[in-house]
N, C-alpha and C positions, 0 to 999 in steps of 0.2 A: 669807951668807943663802942660802936656796932659793929661787928663782924660778919660780912657779907660774903657767902661762899657759893657765889655763880661761876658756873664752868660753863663755856661756850667752844664749841669748833669749828672754824670758818677755813678752810680748805686745810693747808697745812699749818695754819697757825692756830695756836692753842692760848685762849686769854681766861686769865686769873683777873678776878675783883678782891680786892681786900683792904682792909684799913689795919693799921699798925696796933699792938704789934698780934701777930695773927701765926698760926700753925697750922697749914694746911695740907691735905692727903687725898688724891686722888689717884683710883686705880694702883699703878706702883711708882706713882710718881710722889716723891716728896719734897716741898719748898718750907723752908724756915726765913722767917723773916725776923732776925736777929735783935736789931737797936735801930734807932733814928736818933744822931748825934744832935746837938743844940744846933748844927750850922746845917740840919737837912740832908747829912749823907746816910745810905741807906746799907747796912750789912746783913747778908745773907749768905747761907750756907746750899749747895745745889748738888746731892749725890747721884743726879743723871748723867749718864752719859753722851757720847757722842756730840759733832760739831753744834754748837746750840746760840743764837745770839737771843739777848733778853733785850728788851726795850720797854723801858717804864715811861709810864704817863701818869702824871700826877694832879691834883688841883686840893686848894685850901679849904675850900667849901661846895657842899653838896651837889649846888647849883651851878658851880664854875663850869667852863671848858677844859678839856682834858689838853695839858702840856706835855711835849714829848720830851724826853732826855734818855740819855744811853746810859748804858753800863758795860761793863767790861763784857768781853765773849767769850763764852767757856769752850776748852777742847779737854774731854774726855778727864775734866776736872771736879775737885769735890767742892771747890769753893768761889766765888766770884768775889776777889779782892784786890784793889780797894775798890771802893764805888766812888759813883761820879757826886759831884756836890749838884744840888738845887740851886740855882740861884732863884730864890725866892723865900716866902716865909715860910716856916717849917708845915710841909703838906700834910694832909690829914687822911686824905683819901689817895689811894694807888691804884694802878692797874697795868698788870703785868703780861706781857706778850711774849711768850716763848717760840721762836723759831727751829724746828728740828731740819738740817738741813743733810742729815746724814746719807739720804738718799739720793741726794741730787749732786753734791761735789764731789769731782773727780779724787782718784788715789794723787798721791805726790807723785812727778816722776821721777826714774831710777835709770842707772845707767844702762838697765836691760831693757830700755824702751828702745833703743837705738842700735844701729848698725854696730856692728863691732863692739858693744858693751860701751858705746862712747867713747873709744880709743882708737880710732884708725891710725896705721902706722905714719909714724912723725915725718919719714923721708918722702912718704906717698902724699901727704899733706901739704908741704912744700912744695914739690913739682904740681899739685892741683892748682897752688896760688900762682904760681907763675904760669900757668897757662890760661889760669880765670882771669888774668890782666893783660896778656899778651893780644896783641893786634895780628900778630902772624895767623889766626885762626881765622882770620876773615876773607873774603876773596878778596878786596882792594889793600888790605892790611892797613884799615884805617879805623877800627872797633872792634872792641873786646868783649867779653861777657860782661866786665864791671863798668863797661858805657852806662848800661842799662841799669845795673845792679848793682850799686856800688857801697862801699863803706860810709862813706860821707852822704848817703841818701836814705839809709835805713835798708839797703840791699835793695833798693827800688831803684829810680831815678829822680823822684817828685814832681813827675809829668803825668796827668791823666794818661796821654800815648805817647809812646816813645819814639822820639826821632833817630831812627836808627843811622844804617849805612850810607854815607852822605854828608850829615850833619857834623858839627864841630861844637865841642863844649861839653859842660856838664850841665845836668840836673836841668832848673828851670832857665839856665843860662843858654842852654844848649839849642842852635840856630839849626835851620833846614838846608844849610850848604849853599853853596854858589855856584852857578852856570852849572854846566855839563854835570857836574858830580852833585848837585843838590839832590835831595830824595825827591820820589814820584810821590809818595804817602805818607802818610804817619802809621805806624805800625798800630793794628785795627784795635788791639786791647793792651789793658793797662799792665806794666812789667810788675809781676808780684813780686812781692818780698822770699827770701829764703831762709827765712828763720825758723830754726828747728827741722827742715826736711831731711835731717837725717835718721827722725824717728822712724820705727818701722811702722807705724800705723797710717805713714802718708805714703799710701799704695796708689795714688791718683794724681797725675800733674797736669798742670796747665789749667786754665778756668774752664774749660769742657771735657776736661779729663781723657784726653786722645793718646797721651802716655799713660797705661796703667795696670797693675799687674791680674793679668788673666788666663787661668789655666787652660782656656779653648784657644788661645794664641800662638804663636809661632815664639818660642825660647819663654815663653811663660808672661809674657809682656805683650799686650795691644800696643801698636804703635803705627806713624804714618808710612812705616817703611813695610809693615807687615811682614813677609814671608824674607824679607832683606836685611832685616835686621841681625846682626850677624853676634854669635855666642861669644861667649866670656865677658858678658856684663857684671858686676859687681851686684847690682840692684835696680830699681825705678828709678832713682833719681842718677843713676849713670847713665839710663836708658833715656831718659829725659835732656841729657847734658850733649846726647846725638845731635839733636834736632834744631837749635838754633842756626849752627852753620851751615843748615840747608834751605836757610828763607830768605828770599832774594832782598825783602824788606829791610830784615835784621841784619845779617852779616855778610851774605854773599855779594851781594852786588847786582847789577841788570846784565842782561845778555849783551857778549861784546865788548864787556870791560874786563873782564879776566875769566881765565880757562874755570875756575871754581865755579862761578856764575852761569857760565856757558853749560856747564854740568846741572846746575840747578832748574836751568829752563828746560831741559831735558828728564827731570823728575828723575836722575841718576843717583840715588841717593851714593850706592855703592862707589859710583866716581868720585863724589866730591868727599866723602870720607879718605879714600886712597889717595886723593890727590893733597889733602891737608898732612898724612901721612908722610908722604913724601917731603914735605917741608920741612915736618919736626926731625924727619931722618938726617937732612942737611944741615941740622945745627948741631955741632961736637959736642956741645955742653948740654944741651939736653938728651943727646946719643946715651951721655956718661950716666945720666940724672935716670932716665927710663931703665938702664942697666941695672942702676941700683936698686932701684924698687921693686922691677918685677921679674920673677925670677923665670918666666919664660921669655925672656930678652936676651941674647947673645950677642947680637950685633943690631947694627943700626935698621938693616930689612927687616927684624923681625917686629917693629915699633908698628902697631896699629892704633887706628882714631878709638879705637875701645880700651885701648889702654889710658888714652888721654881722658876720655869721658868717666874713668874710672877713678883717677887720680882729681879730677876736678870735683867728684861727687864726693870723694874720701875731706878734702879742703872745706865744701860746703856744710858738710855734715858735722865736722869736728870744730869748726872755727866759728858757725853761726848758730850754735847751740845755746840757747839761753833759757834757764829753767829755774832762776833765783830770782823771780820777781816776789814783791810783798804778796800777793797772791799764792805763792810758792811756799815760802816762809809761811803763811798760816796755815795751810794744808800740812806741813809739817810739825804741828804745834805752836806756831806762836802769834798766841792771838795779838798782841799788840802791834803784828805786824802792818796790819789793816787800821786805817782811823775810824772814826766813827761815821764819817761821809761816804766812805768805802764800804762798810759793813751794810750801811742801809742800802747801798747802789747793790750790793751783793744778793741782798736778799729781794729786790726787784729782780735782779738777772736772772736770780732762778726759781723766781716767781711771778710773780703780777705780770711782768713785761714779757714773758715767756722768749726772752733771748735764748736760753740753753734748748730750747726744743727743736734747735737747730746747732748752735753753739755748744756742742757740750762735750764731753770726755777731758783728759789732760791738756789738751792741746786747745780745745774749745773751738772742735769743728765736728760735726758727724760725718764729711768726708763724703758726703752726700749732695744729689745737683736739686737746685731749687730757683723757681722763678721769682723774684721778688720785685720785679718791677723798676728797676735799675733805669734810668734815663739813659737810652742810647746816643753816643754822642760819636763823632770820628768815620770813618770811610766805611765802617763796617767791614763784614766779611761777604760781601757779593751777593747776599741773601735777599729773598722778596722779590716782590714785582720792582721795589724801586733799586734795589743793588747795594742799599745803604743798611739793611738791616743784619743782624748778627744772632743765628737761630741756635747759638750755644751748643749743647749737649745733642741736639739731634743731629749736628752736622759729623758725630762721633759714630752715633746709633742709627742714624737714617729711621730714625721712629718719631714722626710728628709729634707725640704725646711728649717728648722732650725739649720742643720749642722755646727756646727764652732759659732754658735752664742753666744754670752756672754753679760750679763747686763752692762749697760753705768754706769761706776762707778762715783759716785761723786767727784767732785775737789774740795770739802772742806779740808784744811790743807793739799793739794796735795803734798806737799813737804815734809811731814813727812810719807808718808804713802808708801815708796818704801819698796822692787821693785815693780814694776808697770806691768800690766798685768794680765788676770785672772791666770797664773802660776809664776808670778813674773819673767817673762822671762829677763827685764831691769832693771839693778840697777842704772842707771843713767836716770833722768829724761830728761835731754838734748836729750838723744838716745831714749826714748819713744815720745817724740815731732816729733823729725826726723822719726821715725816709721810712724805716725799717717799723717806724711807730705808726704811720700813717701812708703806707704807699702811694695810694690815690691821691689825695691831696699834694703831696710832695712831687709827683710825678707832673701834674695839671699845673703847678706853679714853678717848675723848676726853673732857675735862674742860671742864665750860658754863663754867667761870672765865677759858677762854680768850676768850671773845667779851667784847667791849667795846661794850655797851649800854646806853644812857639807860634807867634803870625806870620803868615805866608798868605795873600788873596787867594791864591787858586784855591788852597787848603781849604782857607777859612768859609769859602763858598761852601763845601761840602760836610763840614763839621757838625752840623744840626740840621743835616736834611730829615732825621725822623723826627725830631724834636717840633719841627715846623708842619708836621703833618699830621692832623687831627686823628686821621683813620691808622696809621700806624702806632700813634699813641695809645688810641684802644684798644690796638693789638696787646700792647704790654700791661694795659691796665686788664684785661681779661686772663691774662695767662697769671695775673699775680696770684699767690696762695696765702699771701700774710693777712692775718686779720686785722682790724685797726685797734690800737691799745692805747687807751687814755691816761696819760700820765700828767701829773701837775709838773711846773716848772723846776718846781723843787724836787720832784722824784728824777726828774730828768738830769740834774746837775749831780744828781746823787748816782746814777747810773753811770754815765761819763767819768765821776770820780773813780768808781771802781773800774772802768776800763783801763785807766792809769793805773792801777795797782797791776796791771797783766805786763808792764814794761819792767825787764831787768836793767837795775843798773847800769850793768856793762855794756849794756846793748847802747849807751848814749854816745859812746864814741869806741869805734872800733875800725880806728886809723891803722891800728896796730897789724891789720891784715895786709894793709897795702906792701908790696914788695920793694925792697930798695934796687932792684935793677932785675933785669931779665936776661935770659940765656940769649935771644932774639937779638938784644942789643938796642930795642925799638923802645920808644917812649910808651909808657902809660899814662902820660898826659893827657886830657882831653881839650 
């Protein structure tokens, strides 16, 4: 048989054309085709190193079209074995594509990537768990952190926009409340997941990054409290835990309903935190737990809300660390951890689809802020002429160039964290992927059925004010920084399959994190 030795470089994909049997040398690379068995199995050895994927295409006759078949992925190994079998006659012509991902894939995650090297104090974790689920920390004592970040809902609430203080129920079953206690509005942004937020690289939190590490700000952290942010916070995750209790819509309630809500209405951060500290100081079991955990607490009067925030952060960091997904196993040297379709999706993710241009690093986020044209739903943040827009990062930076920019979300456990988008505009992960591939088409054809919003007539009337306004849609289109990427239907399915490989199986059931009882003796049921 004739041996063809064509060598082509297309972007990062190297393609070899050859016929069996062959020995090909290209530069320092050596590829040896050992044999083809009677059933079409290809055996070869490969002394090249690095994370590489080999894709075989074959045909029986010169004029036939190429057919694809996958071989095993090599991770710093000298042999590819065993090979896939071709469901065809013994092929006579082969084409081998080698994808070298060594410059794209992140290093495996390790304990050193996390606060306390991944092992916060156990008693501190337990205290944080109780506080996280305790409604004692809300103005009207009717909502907890867990209401919108629940283990049964992927540390979110499965809603596009949360129903905060005044609502009742959990997840999609949560209602907007009754009578005078009903909510006044939906929470303007989607409740983000809390997976892996104990990793040190998460230095910016909330969709607009309004709580973030910054040497130029008080206590080294930029926050809505400015110079009022108290000392003693363990990290930025603890700083974030200080603020949901200061939101009337989320946890505090409305002015006139309770003393905490009255302080919120006055924008009195210190007053809010002190009032909640007094509640904790009045519960003997909590006092004993705080004394046990914190060396600087000797009596109930020493308990500050900073201590509560530090404990909550420890619980979140330790309990919701997930870094043993199939993709993690692959990164640690288990090539069989990913299926064939997931490997193809990985190639697209780090190549043609350009997902990794933003979703990079070990947690698949660049932690930067981007405008990607997500449809704007819900009440917004009072921005723009209509009052229904959300200017995103501009609200923090006061820079008009940051309008409509939002923080790149991590894709860890992404299949569990919908609805997706800063406002939860997409209930279907495939629709979210399609939006990223073609934001213009997605935005112009957005289906309101994608939103997961408990219905109430007055709220329904304002849910799509932006999406019903061509001028406001045009603003989103003009801000979009993503290019259109053309993928086939098969490639889209491969890409989504790779996204599934980012889910740690342990995250599928985290009901173990729900406490049996609370020191306040309040119910944590919704």
